VEXDREN-2710 file (C-alpha; in Angstrom, 1 decimal):
% VEXDREN-2710
k/r/px/py/pz
1/MET/-11.2/32.7/18.9
2/CYS/-9.5/30.3/21.3
3/MET/-10.5/29.1/24.7
4/ARG/-9.3/26.4/27.1
5/LEU/-11.6/24.0/28.9
6/GLY/-10.9/21.7/31.8
7/HIS/-8.9/18.4/31.6
8/GLY/-6.6/19.8/28.9
9/VAL/-9.3/20.2/26.2
10/VAL/-8.6/23.1/23.9
11/VAL/-11.3/24.6/21.7
12/VAL/-10.4/26.9/18.8
13/THR/-13.4/28.6/17.2
14/VAL/-13.3/29.9/13.6
15/LEU/-15.9/32.3/12.2
16/ALA/-16.6/30.4/9.0
17/GLY/-19.4/32.7/7.8
18/ALA/-16.9/35.5/7.2
19/VAL/-15.0/33.4/4.7
20/PHE/-17.9/31.9/2.9
21/GLY/-20.0/35.0/2.9
22/ALA/-22.9/33.1/4.5
23/SER/-24.7/33.7/7.7
24/PRO/-22.4/33.5/10.7
25/ALA/-21.6/29.8/11.5
26/ARG/-19.0/28.7/14.0
27/ALA/-16.7/25.7/13.7
28/ALA/-14.5/24.6/16.6
29/THR/-11.3/22.6/16.9
30/THR/-11.3/20.5/20.1
31/GLU/-8.2/18.7/21.4
32/VAL/-8.5/15.8/23.8
33/GLY/-6.1/13.3/25.5
34/PRO/-6.5/9.8/26.9
35/ALA/-7.8/11.2/30.3
36/ASP/-10.7/13.0/28.6
37/ASN/-14.2/11.5/27.8
38/LEU/-13.8/10.7/24.1
39/GLU/-17.4/9.7/23.6
40/THR/-18.7/12.9/25.0
41/ALA/-16.3/15.0/23.0
42/TRP/-17.1/13.1/19.8
43/ASN/-20.9/13.5/20.2
44/ALA/-20.6/17.2/20.9
45/LEU/-19.3/17.9/17.3
46/GLY/-21.4/19.8/14.9
47/PRO/-20.9/20.9/11.2
48/GLY/-17.4/22.1/10.5
49/ASP/-16.0/21.0/13.9
50/GLU/-12.8/19.1/14.3
51/LEU/-11.7/16.8/17.1
52/VAL/-8.0/16.2/17.5
53/LEU/-6.8/13.2/19.5
54/ARG/-3.4/13.5/21.2
55/GLY/-1.2/10.4/21.3
56/GLY/-1.7/7.7/23.9
57/THR/-4.1/4.8/24.7
58/TYR/-7.8/5.6/25.0
59/ASP/-9.2/2.6/27.0
60/ILE/-12.9/2.8/26.5
61/THR/-13.8/-0.6/28.1
62/ALA/-15.2/0.7/31.4
63/GLY/-17.6/3.1/29.6
64/GLY/-19.7/0.3/28.1
65/ARG/-21.2/0.9/24.7
66/PHE/-19.5/3.7/22.8
67/SER/-22.1/5.3/20.5
68/VAL/-21.6/8.1/18.1
69/ASP/-24.4/10.1/16.3
70/VAL/-23.0/13.2/14.5
71/ALA/-23.8/15.0/11.2
72/GLY/-21.8/17.4/9.3
73/THR/-22.7/18.9/6.0
74/ALA/-21.2/18.8/2.5
75/ALA/-19.8/22.3/3.0
76/MET/-18.8/21.8/6.6
77/PRO/-17.9/18.2/7.3
78/ILE/-16.9/16.9/10.8
79/VAL/-13.3/15.7/11.1
80/VAL/-11.9/13.4/13.9
81/ARG/-8.2/12.9/13.5
82/ALA/-4.9/12.2/15.2
83/LYS/-2.8/15.1/16.3
84/ASP/0.0/15.7/13.8
85/GLY/2.9/13.5/14.6
86/GLU/1.1/11.6/17.4
87/HIS/-0.5/8.2/17.6
88/PRO/-3.8/7.8/19.4
89/HIS/-5.0/4.2/20.1
90/VAL/-8.6/3.5/21.0
91/VAL/-8.9/0.1/22.6
92/ARG/-11.6/-2.0/24.1
93/THR/-10.1/-4.9/26.1
94/ASP/-13.2/-7.1/26.1
95/ALA/-15.6/-8.4/23.4
96/ASN/-18.8/-7.3/25.1
97/GLN/-19.3/-4.3/22.8
98/ASN/-18.1/-3.1/19.4
99/ILE/-15.3/-0.6/19.6
100/ILE/-17.5/2.2/18.3
101/ASP/-21.2/2.0/17.1
102/PHE/-22.0/4.8/14.7
103/VAL/-25.8/5.3/15.0
104/GLY/-25.6/8.2/12.6
105/ALA/-22.7/9.5/10.6
106/GLN/-23.0/12.1/7.8
107/HIS/-20.1/14.0/6.2
108/LEU/-17.7/12.6/8.7
109/THR/-13.9/12.0/8.3
110/ILE/-11.9/9.8/10.7
111/ARG/-8.2/9.9/10.1
112/GLY/-5.0/8.4/11.5
113/ILE/-6.4/6.5/14.6
114/GLU/-5.6/3.0/15.7
115/PHE/-8.6/0.9/16.9
116/SER/-8.3/-2.6/18.5
117/GLY/-10.2/-5.1/20.5
118/GLY/-14.0/-5.2/21.0
119/SER/-16.5/-7.4/19.2
120/ALA/-16.8/-5.8/15.8
121/GLY/-14.4/-2.9/15.3
122/LEU/-16.3/0.0/13.7
123/ARG/-20.0/-0.6/13.1
124/PHE/-22.1/1.8/11.0
125/SER/-25.8/1.6/11.4
126/ALA/-26.1/4.1/8.4
127/GLY/-23.8/6.6/6.8
128/LEU/-23.6/9.3/4.2
129/ASN/-20.2/10.6/2.8
130/VAL/-18.1/9.0/5.6
131/THR/-14.3/8.9/5.1
132/LEU/-12.2/6.5/7.0
133/GLU/-8.5/7.0/6.1
134/ASP/-5.1/6.2/7.4
135/CYS/-6.5/4.2/10.3
136/GLU/-5.7/0.8/11.7
137/ILE/-8.3/-1.7/12.9
138/HIS/-7.1/-5.0/14.3
139/SER/-7.4/-7.8/16.9
140/THR/-11.2/-7.7/16.9
141/ALA/-13.4/-10.6/18.1
142/ASP/-15.4/-10.3/14.9
143/VAL/-15.5/-8.3/11.7
144/ALA/-13.2/-5.2/11.6
145/LEU/-15.4/-2.8/9.6
146/ARG/-19.1/-3.4/9.1
147/ALA/-21.9/-1.5/7.4
148/ASN/-24.7/-4.0/7.3
149/ASP/-27.8/-2.9/9.2
150/THR/-31.0/-4.1/7.5
151/GLY/-32.9/-1.2/5.9
152/ALA/-30.0/1.2/6.0
153/THR/-28.5/3.2/3.2
154/TYR/-24.8/3.7/3.0
155/GLU/-23.7/6.1/0.3
156/GLY/-20.5/7.8/-0.7
157/PHE/-18.1/6.1/1.8
158/ARG/-14.4/6.6/1.2
159/ILE/-12.3/3.8/2.8
160/LEU/-8.7/4.8/2.1
161/ARG/-5.3/3.5/3.1
162/ASN/-6.4/1.7/6.2
163/HIS/-4.5/-1.2/7.8
164/ILE/-7.0/-4.0/8.7
165/HIS/-5.8/-7.3/10.1
166/ASP/-6.1/-10.1/12.6
167/THR/-9.8/-10.5/13.0
168/ASP/-11.8/-13.4/14.6
169/GLY/-15.3/-14.7/14.7
170/THR/-16.9/-14.3/11.3
171/GLY/-13.7/-12.4/10.6
172/GLU/-14.3/-10.3/7.6
173/GLY/-12.0/-7.4/7.1
174/MET/-14.9/-5.3/5.6
175/TYR/-18.5/-6.5/5.6
176/LEU/-20.4/-4.0/3.4
177/GLY/-24.1/-4.3/2.6
178/CYS/-26.6/-6.9/3.5
179/ASN/-27.7/-10.4/2.5
180/ASN/-30.5/-10.5/-0.1
181/ALA/-30.2/-6.7/-0.7
182/GLY/-31.5/-5.9/2.8
183/CYS/-29.6/-2.7/2.8
184/GLN/-27.7/-0.7/0.1
185/PHE/-24.0/0.1/0.1
186/LYS/-23.4/2.3/-2.9
187/ASP/-21.0/4.7/-4.7
188/ALA/-18.1/4.1/-2.4
189/LEU/-14.4/4.3/-3.0
190/ILE/-12.4/1.5/-1.2
191/GLU/-8.8/2.3/-2.1
192/GLY/-5.3/1.6/-1.0
193/ASN/-6.0/-0.5/2.0
194/HIS/-3.9/-3.3/3.4
195/VAL/-6.1/-6.2/4.6
196/HIS/-4.6/-9.4/5.9
197/HIS/-4.8/-12.3/8.3
198/THR/-8.6/-12.7/8.4
199/ASN/-7.8/-16.5/8.6
200/GLY/-7.2/-17.1/12.3
201/PRO/-7.8/-20.6/13.7
202/THR/-11.3/-19.8/15.0
203/VAL/-12.4/-17.6/12.1
204/SER/-15.6/-19.0/10.5
205/GLN/-15.7/-16.9/7.3
206/GLY/-13.0/-14.3/6.9
207/ASP/-13.4/-12.5/3.6
208/GLY/-11.0/-9.7/3.0
209/ILE/-13.6/-7.4/1.5
210/GLU/-17.2/-8.6/1.2
211/LEU/-19.6/-6.5/-0.8
212/LYS/-23.1/-7.9/-0.4
213/GLU/-26.1/-8.2/-2.7
214/GLY/-27.7/-4.9/-3.8
215/SER/-24.4/-3.0/-3.5
216/SER/-23.7/-0.9/-6.6
217/GLY/-21.4/1.7/-8.1
218/ASN/-18.6/0.9/-5.8
219/THR/-14.9/1.0/-6.7
220/ILE/-12.4/-1.4/-5.0
221/ARG/-8.9/-0.6/-6.2
222/ASP/-5.2/-0.5/-5.3
223/ASN/-5.7/-2.7/-2.2
224/VAL/-3.3/-5.4/-1.0
225/ILE/-5.2/-8.3/0.5
226/HIS/-3.7/-11.6/1.6
227/ASP/-4.0/-14.5/4.1
228/THR/-7.8/-14.7/4.2
229/ASN/-10.1/-17.6/5.1
230/TYR/-12.7/-16.9/2.4
231/PRO/-12.2/-15.0/-0.9
232/CYS/-10.0/-12.0/-0.8
233/ILE/-12.8/-10.0/-2.6
234/LEU/-16.4/-11.2/-2.8
235/THR/-19.1/-9.3/-4.6
236/TYR/-22.7/-10.3/-5.3
237/SER/-25.3/-8.8/-7.7
238/ALA/-26.2/-5.1/-7.8
239/ALA/-29.8/-6.2/-7.8
240/GLY/-30.8/-3.4/-10.0
241/ASN/-29.9/-0.7/-7.5
242/GLY/-27.2/1.0/-9.7
243/GLY/-24.2/0.5/-11.9
244/PRO/-21.6/-2.3/-11.7
245/ASN/-19.0/-2.5/-9.1
246/ILE/-15.4/-2.0/-10.3
247/ILE/-12.6/-4.2/-8.9
248/GLU/-9.3/-3.0/-10.2
249/ARG/-5.5/-2.9/-9.6
250/ASN/-5.6/-5.0/-6.5
251/LEU/-2.8/-7.4/-5.4
252/LEU/-4.3/-10.6/-3.9
253/PHE/-2.5/-13.7/-2.6
254/ARG/-3.0/-16.6/-0.2
255/CYS/-6.7/-16.1/-0.5
256/GLY/-8.4/-19.0/1.4
257/ASP/-11.0/-19.6/-1.2
258/HIS/-11.3/-17.8/-4.5
259/GLY/-9.1/-14.7/-5.1
260/ILE/-12.1/-12.8/-6.5
261/GLN/-15.6/-14.1/-6.5
262/ALA/-18.4/-12.3/-8.3
263/ALA/-22.0/-13.2/-9.1
264/ARG/-23.0/-10.4/-11.4
265/ASP/-22.6/-6.7/-12.3
266/ALA/-18.9/-6.2/-12.0
267/VAL/-15.8/-5.0/-14.0
268/ILE/-12.7/-6.9/-12.9
269/ARG/-9.6/-5.4/-14.4
270/ASN/-5.8/-5.1/-14.0
271/ASN/-5.7/-7.2/-10.8
272/ILE/-2.8/-9.4/-9.9
273/ILE/-3.6/-12.7/-8.1
274/LEU/-0.6/-14.8/-7.0
275/SER/-2.5/-17.7/-5.3
276/ALA/-5.9/-18.8/-4.1
277/GLY/-7.3/-21.8/-2.3
278/SER/-9.6/-22.4/-5.2
279/ASP/-10.0/-20.4/-8.5
280/GLY/-8.3/-17.2/-9.1
281/ILE/-11.4/-15.4/-10.4
282/ALA/-14.7/-17.3/-10.0
283/MET/-18.0/-16.1/-11.5
284/GLN/-20.8/-18.2/-10.2
285/PRO/-24.4/-17.9/-8.9
286/HIS/-24.8/-16.4/-5.5
287/GLN/-28.1/-15.5/-3.8
288/SER/-30.3/-13.9/-6.6
289/GLY/-27.4/-13.2/-8.9
290/ALA/-26.1/-15.4/-11.7
291/PRO/-23.2/-14.5/-14.0
292/GLN/-24.0/-11.7/-16.4
293/ASN/-23.0/-8.1/-17.0
294/LEU/-19.4/-9.2/-16.1
295/THR/-16.2/-7.9/-17.7
296/VAL/-12.9/-9.5/-16.7
297/VAL/-10.0/-8.0/-18.6
298/HIS/-6.2/-7.6/-18.2
299/ASN/-5.8/-9.5/-15.0
300/THR/-2.7/-11.6/-14.2
301/VAL/-3.6/-14.8/-12.4
302/LEU/-1.2/-17.5/-11.1
303/ASP/-3.1/-20.5/-9.6
304/VAL/-1.6/-23.4/-7.8
305/ASN/-4.8/-25.2/-6.6
306/GLY/-7.5/-24.6/-9.1
307/THR/-8.6/-22.8/-12.3
308/CYS/-7.3/-19.3/-13.1
309/ILE/-10.7/-18.0/-14.3
310/SER/-14.1/-19.9/-14.1
311/VAL/-17.6/-19.1/-15.2
312/ARG/-20.4/-21.3/-13.9
313/GLY/-24.1/-20.9/-14.7
314/ALA/-23.9/-17.8/-16.8
315/THR/-27.3/-16.3/-17.8
316/GLY/-26.1/-13.3/-19.7
317/SER/-23.0/-11.5/-21.1
318/VAL/-19.6/-12.4/-19.7
319/VAL/-16.4/-11.0/-21.3
320/VAL/-13.1/-12.6/-20.4
321/ALA/-10.3/-10.9/-22.5
322/ASN/-6.6/-10.1/-22.4
323/ASN/-5.9/-12.0/-19.2
324/ALA/-2.5/-13.6/-18.4
325/LEU/-3.6/-17.0/-16.9
326/TYR/-1.0/-19.5/-15.5
327/ALA/-2.3/-22.7/-13.9
328/MET/0.3/-24.9/-12.3
329/THR/-1.8/-28.1/-12.6
330/GLY/-5.4/-27.1/-13.6
331/ASN/-7.1/-25.1/-16.3
332/ALA/-6.4/-21.6/-17.3
333/PHE/-10.1/-21.2/-18.1
334/PHE/-13.2/-23.3/-17.3
335/THR/-16.9/-22.9/-18.0
336/ASN/-20.0/-24.9/-18.0
337/SER/-22.0/-22.1/-19.4
338/THR/-23.7/-21.6/-22.8
339/ALA/-21.1/-20.4/-25.2
340/SER/-23.3/-17.7/-26.7
341/PHE/-23.2/-15.8/-23.4
342/LEU/-19.4/-15.7/-23.4
343/THR/-16.7/-13.6/-25.1
344/VAL/-13.4/-15.3/-24.5
345/VAL/-10.6/-13.6/-26.5
346/GLY/-7.0/-12.4/-26.3
347/ASN/-6.0/-14.5/-23.3
348/ALA/-2.5/-16.1/-22.9
349/GLY/-0.7/-18.3/-20.5
350/LEU/-0.3/-21.9/-19.3
351/GLY/-3.0/-24.5/-18.8
352/GLY/-6.1/-26.0/-20.5
353/VAL/-9.3/-24.4/-21.7
354/SER/-12.4/-26.4/-20.7
355/GLY/-16.0/-26.0/-21.8
356/ILE/-15.5/-23.7/-24.7
357/THR/-13.4/-23.5/-27.9
358/ALA/-11.2/-20.5/-27.3
359/PRO/-7.5/-20.2/-28.1
360/LEU/-5.0/-19.5/-25.4
361/VAL/-1.7/-18.0/-26.5
362/ALA/0.9/-20.4/-25.1
363/GLY/3.3/-19.1/-22.5
364/THR/5.6/-20.1/-19.6
365/LEU/6.4/-18.4/-16.3
366/ALA/10.1/-18.4/-17.1
367/GLY/9.7/-17.1/-20.6
368/ASP/7.0/-14.5/-20.0
369/PHE/7.8/-12.8/-16.7
370/VAL/10.9/-11.1/-15.1
371/ALA/11.0/-13.4/-12.1
372/ALA/7.7/-15.1/-11.4
373/SER/7.0/-18.3/-9.5
374/PHE/4.2/-20.5/-8.1
375/SER/5.3/-19.7/-4.6
376/GLY/1.9/-18.2/-3.8
377/GLY/3.2/-15.0/-2.4
378/VAL/5.9/-12.3/-2.7
379/PRO/8.5/-11.6/-3.8
380/ASN/7.1/-12.3/-7.2
381/ASN/7.8/-10.3/-10.3
382/VAL/5.1/-10.8/-12.9
383/PHE/6.1/-7.9/-15.1
384/PRO/6.5/-9.1/-18.7
385/LYS/10.0/-9.5/-19.9
386/THR/11.4/-8.8/-23.4
387/GLY/10.3/-11.6/-25.7
388/SER/7.3/-12.4/-23.5
389/ALA/4.3/-14.1/-25.2
390/LEU/2.1/-11.5/-23.5
391/VAL/3.4/-8.6/-25.5
392/ALA/0.9/-7.4/-28.2
393/ALA/-1.0/-10.8/-27.9
394/GLY/-4.3/-9.4/-26.7
395/ASN/-7.5/-8.3/-28.4
396/ALA/-7.5/-4.6/-29.3
397/THR/-11.2/-4.2/-28.7
398/HIS/-10.9/-4.9/-25.0
399/VAL/-7.8/-2.9/-24.1
400/THR/-8.2/-0.9/-20.8
401/LEU/-7.2/2.7/-20.4
402/GLU/-4.4/2.0/-17.9
403/ASP/-2.6/-0.9/-16.2
404/PHE/-1.9/-2.1/-12.6
405/ASN/0.6/0.8/-12.1
406/GLY/-1.9/3.4/-13.5
407/THR/0.3/3.6/-16.6
408/ALA/-1.6/4.5/-19.8
409/ARG/-1.8/1.6/-22.2
410/ALA/-2.2/3.9/-25.1
411/GLY/-4.0/1.1/-27.0
412/ALA/-1.2/-1.5/-26.6
413/ALA/-2.8/-4.9/-26.5
414/ASP/-0.3/-6.4/-24.0
415/VAL/-1.9/-9.3/-22.1
416/GLY/-2.2/-9.2/-18.3
417/ALA/-2.1/-6.5/-15.6
418/TYR/0.9/-4.6/-17.0
419/VAL/1.7/-2.8/-20.2
420/PHE/5.1/-3.9/-21.4
421/ASN/8.1/-1.6/-20.9
422/ALA/11.5/-2.7/-22.2
423/ALA/13.2/-0.8/-19.3
424/GLY/11.3/-2.9/-16.7
425/ASN/8.6/-2.2/-14.2
426/PRO/8.3/1.6/-13.7
427/GLY/6.0/1.2/-10.7
428/TRP/5.5/-0.4/-7.3
429/MET/7.2/-3.8/-6.6
430/LEU/4.8/-6.3/-5.2
431/ALA/5.0/-6.7/-1.4
432/GLU/3.1/-7.5/1.8
433/ALA/2.5/-3.8/2.4
434/PHE/0.5/-0.9/1.2
435/LYS/0.6/-0.4/-2.5
436/GLY/2.6/2.5/-3.7
437/ALA/0.7/5.6/-5.0
438/THR/-1.1/4.9/-8.2
439/PRO/-2.5/7.5/-10.5
440/THR/-6.0/7.0/-12.0
441/LEU/-6.9/7.9/-15.6
442/ASP/-10.5/8.5/-16.6
443/ALA/-11.9/8.4/-20.1
444/GLY/-10.9/11.5/-21.9
445/VAL/-8.0/12.4/-19.6
446/VAL/-4.6/13.2/-21.1
447/PRO/-2.2/11.5/-18.7
448/VAL/0.8/13.4/-17.1
449/ASP/3.9/12.1/-18.7
450/ALA/7.0/10.9/-17.0
451/GLY/8.9/14.0/-18.1
452/GLY/6.8/16.4/-16.1
453/GLY/4.2/17.3/-18.7
454/THR/0.9/18.7/-17.7
455/PRO/-2.6/17.3/-18.3
456/ASP/-5.0/18.9/-20.8
457/ALA/-6.7/22.0/-19.4
458/ALA/-10.1/20.9/-20.8
459/VAL/-10.3/17.3/-19.5
460/ALA/-12.3/15.9/-16.6
461/VAL/-10.7/14.2/-13.5
462/MET/-11.9/11.8/-10.9
463/LEU/-13.1/13.4/-7.7
464/ASP/-14.4/11.2/-4.9
465/GLY/-15.4/8.6/-7.5
466/ALA/-17.2/10.9/-9.9
467/VAL/-16.0/12.5/-13.0
468/ARG/-16.3/16.3/-12.8
469/PRO/-14.6/19.1/-14.6
470/ASP/-11.5/20.1/-12.7
471/ALA/-11.3/23.6/-14.2
472/ALA/-14.3/24.5/-12.0
473/LEU/-12.9/22.9/-8.9
474/GLY/-9.2/23.8/-8.8
475/MET/-8.3/20.7/-6.8
476/ASP/-8.8/17.0/-6.9
477/ALA/-9.2/14.5/-4.1
478/GLY/-9.3/11.5/-6.3
479/GLY/-5.7/10.8/-7.1
480/VAL/-5.5/12.6/-10.4
481/VAL/-3.4/15.7/-10.9
482/PRO/-5.7/18.7/-11.3
483/ASP/-6.1/21.0/-14.2
484/ALA/-2.9/22.7/-15.4
485/ALA/-4.8/26.0/-15.6
486/VAL/-5.4/26.0/-11.9
487/VAL/-2.4/24.2/-10.4
488/ASN/0.7/23.4/-12.3
489/PRO/1.5/19.7/-11.4
490/ALA/5.0/20.0/-13.0
491/ASP/6.1/22.6/-10.5
492/ALA/8.3/21.3/-7.7
493/GLY/7.7/24.0/-5.2
494/ALA/7.7/27.3/-7.1
495/VAL/4.4/29.2/-7.4
496/THR/3.8/29.7/-11.1
497/GLY/1.5/32.1/-13.0
498/ALA/-1.1/29.3/-13.2
499/ASP/-1.2/28.5/-9.5
500/ALA/-0.4/31.9/-8.0
501/ALA/-3.9/33.1/-8.6
502/THR/-5.3/30.4/-6.3
503/GLY/-2.6/30.5/-3.7
504/GLY/-1.0/27.3/-4.9
505/GLY/2.6/26.2/-4.8
506/GLY/4.8/23.6/-3.2
507/GLY/3.7/21.0/-5.8
508/ASN/1.1/19.6/-3.3
509/THR/-2.2/19.4/-5.2
510/SER/-4.2/18.2/-2.2
511/ARG/-3.7/21.5/-0.4
512/CYS/-4.6/25.0/-0.9
513/SER/-2.2/27.4/0.7
514/CYS/-4.6/30.0/2.0
515/ALA/-2.9/31.2/5.2
516/ALA/-6.0/30.9/7.3
517/PHE/-6.7/27.4/6.2
518/PRO/-3.5/25.5/5.8
519/GLU/-5.0/22.0/5.8
520/PRO/-8.2/21.6/3.8
521/ARG/-7.7/17.9/3.2
522/GLY/-10.7/16.9/5.4
523/TRP/-13.1/19.4/3.8
524/ASN/-15.3/18.9/0.9
525/ALA/-13.2/19.7/-2.1
526/LEU/-15.7/22.2/-3.5
527/ALA/-15.8/24.1/-0.2
528/ALA/-12.0/24.2/0.0
529/ALA/-11.7/25.5/-3.5
530/ALA/-14.3/28.2/-2.7
531/VAL/-12.4/29.2/0.4
532/CYS/-9.1/29.5/-1.5
533/ALA/-10.7/31.5/-4.3
534/LEU/-12.4/33.9/-1.9
535/MET/-9.2/34.4/0.1
536/ALA/-7.2/35.0/-3.0
537/ARG/-9.7/37.7/-4.1
538/TRP/-9.6/39.2/-0.7
539/ARG/-5.8/39.4/-0.8
540/ARG/-5.9/41.0/-4.2
541/ARG/-8.3/43.7/-3.0
542/ARG/-6.1/44.8/-0.1
END
């Protein structure tokens, strides 16, 4: 059902209960423009509703505080997005208020919107299963994205492919969690963002991504972060709240302090760090956490000013293995910690080793990389060349499943962020830009091969940060090609016998092609799969 309201607002109502076989429930699509009251329209949303913003500038300054309190459900999330092909820009021209304060936000997706100005950019007082994707936040008087209210729980956030830059004040690109574990930020996926220039002349802190104490089970991957005032990525201790945080496949350079700083409870792997104001990767005490439960493997670190990797004050297990470490003037590795806490093996590069007896396979920039330099930024090609000292020089026990490109290592003990390929780098070339699409392999997954092979029908895939069987889902929102028995990832547009039963085709595994629901991207993946299956069955019965 469609109806038109005043001021150009269009509402489209869909009878969702008829599809899901549940009691009747209505979901509406509302379209607004710059002349409409965006705050009112946003707060009117209920489960399953969608708010579409037409292009143009939404100046919210005169309205005072912009506060949102909405809750969708897992089966019927709320979506607020840019109209296809258009560019909405929400701006606050003063710093008296944040751009938007989310008092409550559950099962909410925000997509494709530019936000600028204000004090903080987007502030979440609490949140459950919030997705922020393909947005831009910039020119704020303080932190761009914050989720740090004392006593709050933030769970299941997905912060994907956002452009965050030019902050002021404390200046963090993302401030997630609270000091001294005063709130919990957990089980989030922070992926594919471009965060930069959090180092303005009046910025007092300016981390790229800061994950505070008590945060746990989060994955920070495939981000490009540069030109920060504090560390590009800073994590504390999980404080017993959950599993370690994973920091992987990020490109970091011109970090104002350390490239990555971690106190405890983290896996740091397959990152490339081209320069930092201090150490490339620093593990040191911070608040209640002291280095232990830390694994640092297969990173490539070039350091001009300090030490490539340092461990200070360790109180438990720290593994540093298979890293390519090139210090222009300092140490490749430094520690003041008790040797029994440390496993330091399979590393290679240039510089000294201080505080522990551990061999470093000798290397040089010119001899080991295609076109690397100590310039501190890009262009910089740190892919290993033929004859590199990095090839097969690592420790087999600590080989990761994949590399910086998402390429399967297949057990190859090549040191650093890349697995060697005689034909050269098959993936994204380092740049001051969003990182190119990177597949993710999980334990037990058979990777898709370059020749168009399909994954094993019985394996598990990554869905929203959790490993679940893809045969039961039929689609995947986590960057891995779904099960070949459901959708054939090798098909380039033709509907095959495997995907015809679920309405697939077109080679786009993020969509289901049910005619009534052409764009399920913002839905919960399980709900979308259920819709497709039910629609397919309905079509077959006709």
